[in-house]
C-alpha positions in Angstrom: 0.0 0.0 0.0 1.5 3.4 -1.1 0.8 6.7 0.6 1.0 8.6 -2.6 1.8 7.7 -6.3 2.7 10.4 -8.7 2.1 9.7 -12.4 4.2 11.8 -14.7 7.8 12.9 -15.0 7.7 16.7 -15.6 8.3 19.8 -13.5 4.8 19.1 -11.8 5.5 15.4 -11.0 9.1 15.9 -9.6 8.2 18.9 -7.5 5.1 17.1 -6.0 7.7 14.2 -5.4 10.2 16.6 -3.5 7.4 17.9 -1.3 6.0 14.4 -0.6 9.3 13.0 0.1 10.3 15.6 2.6 7.0 15.2 4.3 8.0 11.5 4.8 5.2 10.1 2.5 7.7 8.0 0.5 6.3 8.8 -2.7 6.3 6.5 -5.8 6.7 8.1 -9.2 5.5 6.2 -12.4 7.5 8.2 -14.9 6.3 6.6 -18.1 8.3 4.4 -20.6 10.4 4.9 -23.8 8.3 3.0 -26.1 7.7 3.4 -30.0 4.2 4.6 -29.2 5.3 7.3 -26.8 7.8 8.3 -29.2 5.3 8.9 -32.0 3.1 10.7 -29.6 5.8 12.8 -28.1 4.9 11.6 -24.5 8.2 10.3 -23.5 9.3 10.6 -19.8 10.5 14.0 -18.5 7.7 16.0 -20.2 7.5 18.8 -22.7 10.3 20.7 -21.0 12.7 17.9 -21.8 12.0 18.8 -25.6 12.8 22.4 -25.1 16.2 24.0 -25.9 17.6 26.9 -24.0 15.3 28.1 -21.2 15.6 31.6 -20.1 12.6 32.0 -17.8 13.0 29.3 -15.2 14.1 30.8 -11.8 17.4 30.1 -10.4 19.5 29.6 -13.6 21.2 33.0 -14.8 23.9 32.5 -17.5 26.8 30.8 -16.0 29.1 27.7 -16.0 26.2 25.5 -16.2 28.3 22.4 -17.4 30.4 22.5 -14.3 27.3 22.4 -12.2 25.5 19.6 -14.0 28.5 17.4 -13.6 28.5 18.0 -9.8 24.6 17.4 -9.3 23.8 14.6 -11.6 25.1 11.0 -11.6 26.9 9.8 -14.6 24.1 7.5 -15.9 21.8 10.5 -16.1 24.4 12.8 -17.5 24.9 10.5 -20.2 21.3 10.8 -21.3 21.7 14.6 -22.0 23.1 16.2 -25.2 26.6 17.2 -25.1 27.3 21.0 -24.3 29.4 23.3 -26.1 31.8 25.2 -23.9 30.4 28.6 -25.0 26.9 27.6 -24.0 25.8 29.4 -20.6 22.2 28.9 -20.5 20.4 26.0 -19.1 18.4 23.4 -21.4 15.0 22.2 -20.7 16.1 18.5 -20.4 18.8 19.6 -17.9 16.2 21.4 -15.6 14.0 18.4 -15.6 16.9 16.1 -14.7 18.0 18.4 -11.8 14.5 18.4 -10.3 14.3 14.6 -10.7 17.7 14.3 -9.0 16.4 16.5 -6.2 13.5 14.3 -5.7 15.5 11.1 -5.7 17.9 12.8 -3.2 14.9 12.9 -0.9 13.9 9.3 -1.1 11.6 9.3 -4.1 11.1 5.9 -5.7 10.6 5.6 -9.4 9.0 3.1 -11.8 9.6 3.2 -15.5 6.1 2.2 -16.7 3.0 3.6 -18.2 -0.3 3.8 -16.4 -2.9 2.5 -18.6 -5.9 2.1 -16.3 -7.4 3.3 -13.0 -10.1 2.1 -10.5 -11.1 4.9 -8.3 -14.4 3.5 -7.2 -13.2 2.5 -3.9 -10.4 2.6 -1.6 -7.6 1.8 -1.8 -7.3 3.5 -5.2 -5.9 1.3 -8.0 -3.5 2.0 -10.8 -2.7 -0.6 -13.5 0.4 -0.3 -15.7 1.8 -1.4 -18.9 3.9 -4.1 -17.3 1.0 -5.7 -15.9 1.5 -4.6 -12.4 -1.3 -3.1 -10.2 -0.5 -0.7 -7.6 -2.8 0.1 -4.3 -2.4 3.7 -3.0 -4.1 5.9 -0.7 -3.7 9.0 -2.8 -2.8 9.8 -6.5 -1.3 12.7 -8.0 -1.8 13.0 -11.8 0.8 15.2 -13.4 0.9 13.7 -16.9 1.1 16.9 -18.9 -0.3 17.7 -22.1 1.2 17.3 -25.7 1.4 20.3 -28.1 -0.5 19.6 -31.5 1.7 19.9 -34.4 1.2 20.1 -38.2 2.6 16.7 -39.0 5.1 17.8 -41.4 8.5 16.0 -41.7 10.3 19.3 -41.8 8.6 20.4 -38.7 10.2 17.5 -36.8 13.5 18.2 -38.3 13.5 21.8 -37.1 11.9 21.4 -33.5 14.0 23.5 -31.2 15.9 25.1 -34.1 13.1 27.4 -35.2 10.1 25.5 -34.7 8.2 25.9 -31.3 4.9 25.4 -29.8 5.3 28.1 -26.9 6.1 31.9 -27.9 6.2 32.6 -24.1 8.8 29.8 -23.7 11.0 30.6 -26.7 9.9 33.9 -28.1 12.8 35.8 -26.3 15.7 33.6 -27.5 18.3 35.4 -29.6 17.3 33.6 -33.0 13.8 35.4 -32.9 14.8 38.8 -31.9 14.5 41.5 -34.5 13.6 39.0 -37.1 10.5 37.9 -38.8 8.6 35.1 -37.4 5.3 33.1 -38.1 2.4 31.9 -36.0 0.1 29.1 -37.2 -3.4 29.2 -36.0 -6.4 31.3 -35.6 -7.9 30.9 -32.1 -7.2 33.0 -29.0 -4.0 31.1 -28.2 -2.5 31.8 -31.8 -3.5 35.5 -31.7 -2.1 36.0 -28.3 1.2 34.3 -29.1 1.4 36.7 -32.4 0.9 39.7 -30.0 3.5 38.5 -27.5 6.0 37.9 -30.2 5.7 41.6 -31.4 7.7 42.6 -28.4 10.8 41.0 -29.8 10.3 40.2 -33.5 10.6 42.5 -36.3 7.5 41.3 -37.9 4.8 38.6 -37.3 3.0 36.5 -39.9 -0.2 35.0 -38.6 -1.0 32.1 -40.8 -4.5 31.0 -40.9 -6.3 28.5 -43.0 -9.7 30.3 -43.1 -10.7 34.0 -44.0 -11.8 34.8 -40.5 -10.1 34.3 -37.1 -11.8 32.0 -34.5 -10.4 34.2 -31.6 -12.5 36.6 -29.6 -13.3 39.7 -31.4 -11.5 42.0 -29.3 -8.1 40.0 -29.5 -8.7 39.6 -33.2 -9.1 43.3 -33.6 -5.9 43.9 -31.8 -4.0 41.7 -34.2 -5.5 43.2 -37.2 -4.5 46.8 -36.0 -1.0 45.9 -35.0 1.5 47.4 -37.3 3.9 44.3 -36.8 1.3 41.6 -37.5 0.5 40.5 -41.0 -2.4 38.1 -41.3 -2.1 35.6 -44.2 -5.6 34.3 -44.9 -6.6 31.1 -46.5 -3.2 29.7 -46.2 -1.4 26.6 -44.6 2.3 25.8 -44.1 3.2 23.3 -46.9 6.7 23.0 -45.8 9.1 24.4 -43.3 12.3 25.7 -45.1 15.8 25.7 -43.5 19.1 24.0 -43.4 21.3 22.3 -40.9 23.5 25.4 -40.2 20.7 28.1 -39.7 17.7 26.0 -38.7 14.4 27.5 -40.0 14.8 30.1 -42.8 11.1 30.4 -44.1 7.9 28.6 -44.8 6.4 27.4 -48.0 2.6 28.4 -47.9 -0.2 26.7 -49.7 -3.4 28.5 -50.5 -6.4 26.8 -49.5 -8.5 28.3 -52.5 -6.0 26.9 -54.9 -3.8 30.0 -55.6 0.0 29.5 -56.4 2.3 28.5 -53.4 4.6 31.1 -52.0 7.4 31.5 -49.5 8.1 33.8 -46.6 11.4 34.4 -45.0 11.2 33.7 -41.1 13.7 32.7 -38.5 10.9 30.8 -36.6 7.6 29.0 -36.7 5.4 29.0 -33.8 2.6 26.4 -34.0 -0.5 27.3 -31.9 -3.1 24.8 -32.9 -4.0 23.6 -29.4 -2.8 20.9 -26.9 -4.0 17.5 -26.0 -3.9 16.7 -22.2 -2.3 13.2 -21.5 -5.5 12.0 -19.5 -7.1 9.5 -21.9 -6.6 6.7 -19.5 -8.7 8.6 -17.0 -11.8 9.1 -19.3 -14.8 7.7 -17.3 -12.9 7.5 -14.0 -12.7 11.1 -13.2 -14.3 14.4 -14.4 -12.6 15.8 -17.6 -13.4 19.1 -19.5 -14.7 18.8 -23.1 -11.1 19.3 -24.2 -9.9 16.5 -22.0 -8.4 18.4 -19.3 -8.9 17.3 -15.6 -11.4 19.3 -13.8 -10.4 20.8 -10.6 -13.7 21.8 -8.9 -12.3 23.7 -5.7 -10.8 27.1 -6.8 -7.1 27.3 -5.8 -6.9 23.7 -4.8 -5.4 20.6 -6.7 -8.5 18.4 -5.8 -10.2 16.5 -8.5 -13.8 15.0 -8.6 -12.6 12.0 -7.0 -11.5 12.0 -3.4 -7.8 11.3 -2.8 -6.9 12.1 -6.4 -5.1 15.4 -7.1 -4.0 17.1 -10.4 -1.0 19.2 -11.1 0.4 20.9 -14.2 -0.6 21.1 -17.8 -3.0 18.1 -17.5 -5.3 20.4 -15.7 -4.1 23.8 -17.0 -5.3 25.0 -20.5 -4.2 28.5 -19.8 -0.7 29.0 -18.3 1.1 25.9 -19.6 4.4 27.1 -18.2 7.2 25.0 -16.5 7.0 27.5 -13.4 3.4 27.1 -13.0 3.4 23.4 -13.4 6.1 23.2 -10.7 4.1 25.4 -8.4 0.9 23.1 -9.1 3.0 20.0 -8.1 4.0 21.8 -4.8 0.3 22.4 -4.3 -0.9 19.0 -5.0 1.8 17.3 -2.7 0.5 19.6 0.3 -3.1 18.8 -0.5 -2.3 15.0 -0.5 -0.3 15.3 2.7 -3.3 17.2 4.4 -5.8 14.8 2.9 -3.8 11.8 4.4 -3.5 13.6 7.9 -7.2 14.7 8.1 -9.2 12.2 6.2 -7.3 9.0 6.7 -5.2 9.6 9.8 
């Protein structure tokens, strides 16, 4: 019987593990597995942050000799899983941040299982989780921190240039040097896409908003801001046909296809931000717990991590369709661990 099982392996999961371990709850983290299916779905262990290159907005990592610190903080077997660093690189990378938080959780006694949770039974106590390796775990509480996966266009060239000009988060990556004072493109037409375009106007010289229809799906007031912004050009009735670039520079442009059948055209950009939505990694919980229409876990109590099932808590992007930041995910993991600890003390004893 476990006190708490944490499902996931991003900033929310590992932060929850740190707090739960320090509270002597002896947490078990089920971190996911490296399978072909997970590779294709981009739901590998360590979460979305591990797929991000340089990270400038996670607290505590100003530019410095990161390489030396990593070698002092991480065991050799985990160091070997990270991409080699050039000597001139002073910024922290997403995968490195997640590895450091993981190591901190392990330091305080967190146990880890490498498997995928494929089913759950929350109808009675103890709560039960079924994993892909056939094992079933009984637990008093569960923290779901499985994250969400960004939706991409599905172009082969898109995969080629991820982290080298292709991104799914302007707030995360828009301030990086490659996007400053250069033209960039945003793909999408909803609120998220328009907000990303407006955000990028702070650093980019020009922002192309690529939309497949002749009218934005975004709310009227946000759409009007985009239409009136001098740095934003909306390219109506167009879709990306190919992301252009090379191994030296990364993304250099986009080949656009006209949905009405007009000739293709190219635009020169240093980056393409895909803003066509996210899919929360909560499919295995459908019918077990309340989810929104978009599949996010419902947290019915404001400012709490509680879900519709007693003893089950949610943290990070699997329950957050608004902020979707590593910082907010880590904070939510802290909250979920504290909520689980107090639940155990007050409701179970």
